[in-house]
N, C-alpha and C positions, 0 to 999 in steps of 0.2 A: 455579412460583411462588419468586420469590427469598426468600431465607431473611434475616431482620434480622441486621446486625452485632453481635458481642458482643465489649467489650473485654476479657471475661474467660474468653474461651475458651481460650487458650493457656496454659501454664505460664510463669513468668517466665523471661528469657532465661539467668538464672544456672544455673535447673535442667534447662535442655534438653540433652536427651543427643545425641550423634552416634551414628549407626546404618551400619555400613559394609556395602554390599551383599554383601562377599564372604563375610562372617559368615551370610550368609542362602542362600548357594549359588549365587551368582553366579560363573560361570566366568572370563569376560574374555578368551575364546580367539578373539573375532572370529567364529565361525561358530555355537556354540550359542545359542539363543534364552533369552536370561536374564531374560526379561520376568517370569516367574513369581517369581524369587528378588528381582528388583526390587521388586515389587508385595508381597511377603512383608514386606520391610524397611519399604516406605511404611505399609503397614497396622499394622506392629509401634509405628513411630514415632507414628502418629496414636493408637493406643490408650493409648501413654504420656503423652499431654498434648501432644506435638507435639516437634519437634527437627529435627534435620539429619540426612539421609538422603546418605552420602557415595559418591559413584562414583570409586573410587580411582585415582590416576595409575599409568602405565605399561601400560595394556591397553584393548583396543578390546572394548566389551558390545554385542553384538549384541541388539536387543530388537523386540518388537512392541509393542502398546499397553500404556501404564503410567497408571494413574489418580491424580493426587494428592490428597491428603485436606487437612482443616483443620491449619492451623498447622505444615505440613512445609514444610521447605527442601529442594529438591534441589539438591546442592552438588558440581558435576562437578569435580574438580580438574584444574589444570593438568597436561596429559600423558595425559588421559584422555578416552576418545571414546565416545559413546552411539550407536550406527549403527543407523538403522532397517532394519527387515527386508525383504528383496527379496520375501517371500512374503506375498502379500495376505492368505493364511488368518490370519497371526499378528497381523492388526489387527482387534481384536475390539469395538471401540466405532465406530460407524458413524453417519452423518448424510447424508439425501439433501439435495443442494446444488444451487443453480442457477449456479454457477460455470462449469460446463463445458457449458451448455444454453441460450445466450442470455439468460442473466438471468431466466429462467423455470422453476420447479419443474414437472417431468414425472414422472408415475407411473412410467414406465420408467427414471427416472435412477435409476443404481447410489448405494448409499448411499456415501460415502468414508470412509475410515478415519482414524485419529489416531495418532500416534506418542506423544504426550504429551499427557495429557487431563485436564480437572477437570470437575466439574460441581456447581455450587452452593457450592464450597468458599471458605474465607474465610482470610485469613493465610497464603497460600502465596508462596512465594518460588523462583525458579529462579536459582543463582549459580555463580561460582568461573570459573576461566580457561581451562577444558577445552572441549571441542567437542560439539555435538550435530549428527549428520550424517544429513540426511533421505534419503540414498542414492536421490536422484533418478534419477542414471544408470540404476539397475536398473529404471526404468519407462519407458525411451527404447524405441520400435519401431524407429525409423530415425534414426541421426545425421544431421541436415542441414547443410549448409554455412552457412545463414543462419538455419534455425530447425528445431528437432528435431520429429519427428512421435512423440507419445506412447502408450503402451498406454492401451486405454480407462480402465482403473483404477488411481489412484495416491492415496497417503495425505497429508493434512496432516500437517507435522511439530509443531507446537504449535497445539492448538486447545482452549482453554479456555471455557467458556460458564456464565453466569450467576454469576461470581464476585466476591467483595469483597477488597479490600486485597491489592493483587499486586504483587510486585517481581521485575522481571528485570535482572540487574546481571552486567557484564562476561563473559558468555558470548559463544560464537562458534557461530553457526549456519550449516551449509554444507550446498550441494546439496539445497535443498526440491525435494520432486516436486510439490507442490503449493502452495498459499499457507503462507508458512513459519512466520510467527506470526501468529496469527488470535486475536482476543479478541471474543466475542459476548455481548452483555448483560452486560458487565461493568462494574464501579463502582470508582473508586479504585485506579488503577494507575500504577507507575512503570517505564518502561523506561529502563535507565540504563546507557551505556556498552557496547552490546552491537553486536557486528560480525555482518553476515550477507554472506555470499560464496557465491553461486549462481552456476549456469551461465547465462550471458548468452545462450544459444541455446535455453533451456528454457522453453516457455510456460506461462502461469498460475502461476509461482513467485513470486508477490508477496511482498515482504520483511514488511511489517507491515500487518496489516488491522484496523482497529478497526471494528468492525460493532455497531450499537445500544450503544455504551458510554459512558459519563459518568465526566467527572473524571479524564482520563487525561494524563499527562505523558511525552511522549518526548525524552529530551536525549543529545547528545554519541555518537550512534550512528553506525555507518559500514555503509552498505548498497550492494552491487554486485549487481543480480540482473537477470533477464531481463524479468521483468513489472513492474507498478508498484511503486516502492519504498516508499512510505507511503501507505494509501489508507484513505479513510473512508465507510462504506457503511451502510446499513440493509436489510439482506436478506429477503427473504420467509421462508425456511426456519426464521429465528431469533425469530420474533415472541414466542414463547411465553417467551424469556428478558429482553427488553428492549424499550423503545420507541424513543427518540430518540436520535441518536448527538450529544453536546453536550459542551460545557464540555473543549475539547480543546486542548493547547499542545505544538507540534513545536519545539523549538530545537536549535542548535549541530550540526547533522547533515551528514554529508558522503555523497552520493548519487549513483549511477550507475545507468542501467537504459535497456533497451530500448523502454521505455513510456514511461510518467509517471513522474517523481520523487515529487511531492506531488500528491495528485488527491484530489477528492472525488468520489464516484459511481463508476460508473453506476448501481448498484444503491440506490434511495432510497424505500423503502417508507414511511418515517417522515422526520420532521425531521432535517435535519443543521445545526446552529446552534452559535454562539458556539466560534469555531474560531481560532488563531492559529498560523500557521507564521511563524518568524523565524529569522535568522542561519544559513541553511545555504547549503551550496555544491553546485550541481549541475553534474556533468561528463557529456559524451559520451552524452545522454540524447536520446530521441526527442520528448518531451514535457518540459516544465521545471514550470510553476506552474499546476495545471488545476482545473478543476469541469466534469464533464460529467454534466448531469441527463437520465436516461433514464425516470424514473418519476415517480408522482403526487406526492410530497412536495416540500417546500419546501428550499432550502438558502441560507441568511441568515445574516449577521453574520460573516463572515469577514475575516481580515487576514493577506496574505502580505507580509513586511517586511524589508529589508535583507537582500537575495538577490544571490549571483552564479551566473549561469544561462548554461551552453554547452549547446546544443541542436543536434541534426543531423539529416541524413537518414540512412534505413537501408532495409533491403529492406520490400516493400509488405507482406509478411504480419504486419508489427509494426505496430501502430496509433500514428500519430503521424507527422507530417512536419517535425519539428525547431521546433515551436511554442514560444517561451519562455514564452508566457502563453497561456491557451487556456481559453475560458469558452463552453461550448456546451449548450443546451437542446433535446434532441431526442428524441422518445420511442421507445420499443423497438416500442409498438404504438401507430399514430396513433389507433386506436378510444378507446384508454383515456385519451391525453393524458398531460400531465405538469403539475409543479408550477412554481414560481416559483425564479429565483436572485435575490437582492436584496442590497443592503447588502454590498458586497464592496469591498475596499481592495487595492490593490498598490501599494507606496512603499518607495521607495530600494532599486530594481533596477537592476542592470547585467547586461545578457544580450548574447550573441553567438550568432547562430544563422544557420541556413538557411533558416528561415522568420519570417513575423511573428507579431506578437498578434493573434489570432483571438477575435472575441467575435460569437458567431453564434446568434441566436434563431430557432426553428421557425416561430413567430407572434408578433407584437407584444404588449408586455406580459409576455413572461416573463424577460425579463433588464432588471434595473432598479436604479436607483441604486448605480453602478459608477464606481471613480475610479482612474486611473493618474496617480500625484504621483512626480515625482523619478524618472523612468525613462530609462535609457539602453538603446537598441536599437541594434545593429550587426549589419546583415545581410549574409552573405558566402556563398560557395560553396567548400567545401575538401574534403570527403568523397570526391567522385568519383561520388554519386548526385546525379541531377536528377531533380526531378518537379514540373510544373506545377500540380497537383491540389491543391484542399483536403481534407484529412483529417478527416472528421466522425465516423468509425467510434468507437464503435459505433452504427449507424442503421439503419432500415430498408432491405434490400436493399444495404447496405455501398456506399453510394453515394459515389463520388469525383467532384465536378464539377470541370471543367476552368476553374478560375478564376485569375486573376493573382495574384501573392504582392505584398501590400502591407505596409509596415511596422506597419500598424494596421489592422484591417478589422473595422468594425461592420455588423451585419445584425440588424434587428429587435431594437435595444436601446433603453432609453429612461433619461433622466435619468441620463446620462452626462458624467464630467469627465475632460478630458485636460489636465493642465497640468505644466508645467516636465520637458517630455519632448523627449529629444535623439534624432534619429534620425541613424544613419551607415551608409554602405555601404561594405563591402570591395571590393578590387581584383577579385574575381570576381563580376560581376554578369550573371547569365543573362538572356535577355530575358524570362522572365517576371517578373523583379524591377521594380515599376512605382513605386507611388506610396508616399509617407509617410505618409498618411492617406486612408483612402476610407470614408465612410458611406454606406450603403444601406437606406433604410427606417427610418433611425434618428431619434429624437424628443427633443428637448431635450437637443443635445449642446453641451457648453461647451468650447472648445480655448482654453486659455490659454499662451502661450509655448511652442508646437511648434518646434524648432529643427531643420533639416536639409529638403534638398529631395527630390525625386523621384530615382528610381536612375539615368534616363538623359535625356539632354539631349533637349528636346522642341522640333521645329521649329515 
């Protein structure tokens, strides 16, 4: 049960004290587990009515789980590092999740731990120019050339549940072992100017995941990560902390990923709606602007605007084949079905990619009212990887149908407007590059001012 917000909960800013973790026994030698000392500092700060817990510069503080409390700001000074422990036993707060089990909760799924967490806290901040290091490298079983094989258990770096009034500002988070910054069931948060620098070969190390969250702003962040950079979800395991994911604004970010840069889904047990992604630059990524619906809830009222997108092919172990725009409705479980994707706009987009825009519905009526307006798509081949398949993963059986690459593909979509769209083809045009526009079983499609021809001369 989420607690009501209270404007009188914290002391005034002028009266808030600083609490240095060294004064509570933190060693900062990089090998001793300082979690108990850091937790004592947080508890003392909260008991005093709130204030700033300082992780001082010039040292690395190894830690297992620490839990933030009401009115506490965790301030990591420039030159300080908070390093996640390599020992699973040091992670004392855990939650069973579906992130590593095909989107479904299983009774045998191990509870994943958390380095920094909070449950139902209010007026919490994490700030400073220092570093939070998730120590993902400690959980690699086998280092791979294109993707690492991970150990069965690994922790989230930051995982906050059911919290109100959050601020994350100016911190650097690196080497997440699992989802790096996860908010579940949280309301009213600002994520401003942070940097996430993860291993590009480490799977499931998403940058920012907003799960069942409301009224969240992400702005001015730089994210480089192996898995999705910024992702919106409504997961099964967090239903007790919230319902819909709604009223989300992401703006002014630079993103690089081996998966999707800006994505809604796959997990959607409750609605995801009222979302704006604006003014971002996406480079060297497998997918650019994406919605992938796999469960029974609806995704609606979404705008992607003012974007520069560069997407490419990479190793097949990573989902995505270079789609700059990707809207897919395909169920995890065909017996349970899925919801609908509707009222979606892509406007003022410039993309260079090794694949085309893909809009693909499992059945008629699951994608409707979609607009591409003032979009330029340039398709080329430069990475050295080539693949004629459509990548619809995650999907039943991980099917990869052998289909040609068109600049725009519509399948089982209804009420679609394509207007003021430019299609260009680069110098390298594989044989599977074909048409500027292809619609299969699409209904009520309006095409206005589509400029550009097919990839190859037709006899």
